[in-house]
N, C-alpha and C positions, 0 to 999 in steps of 0.2 A: 504494500500500500504506500510505502514511502516513495517509491519510484512513480507510482500513479499520481500522488500528490504533487511531486516535482514536475511531472509532465503536464498536469493540469494548470500549474502556474504558467508554463510556457504557452499553453493554449489560451489562457486568459489574456496574455499579452499579444495574442494573434500571431504568434511565432509558429511557423510550420514545423511539424515533428519529422524532421528528416532522419536518415539513418545515423548520421554522425551524432546528432543531439540525443537520440534515443540510446545509442550505445554509451555515450558519456554518462547519461543519467543512470542507466542500468549498472554500469561499472562502478559508479560512485555509491549507489544504493546497496550493491551486493559486495562491495569491497574487493572486486576483481573482475576480470573480463570474461567474456563468453569463451575465449580461447583457453582460459584456465579452467573452464567447466563450472564456474560459479553461477552462471545463468545461461539460458539459451534464448533463441529468438521467439520461441513460443511464449516464454515468460514475458518477453518484451511486448508481444502482441496483446497479451492479457493486461499488462500495465497500461498500454495505450487505450484499450477498451475501457478500463476502469477510470482512466483520466478523462475520457470523453464523457462518461456518465457523471463524474464529479463536476465537470464543466457545465453540462446540461442542467444538473440540479442547481448549480449556482445561478444560472441565468433564468431558471423557471420562476414564474411569479408565485 
């Protein structure tokens, strides 16, 4: 959820979630890279989905 919250912050600033940004956020959140096996891109996609939901909830009346 920490990665999702960090990604939601970027969405709130209208920043696109490109591969480099997502990788950086995930690496920071998990304390290591996908190459080290600490997270995988499926985890990243889940974090992006959760970030999107957080952003929608923030914008909803």
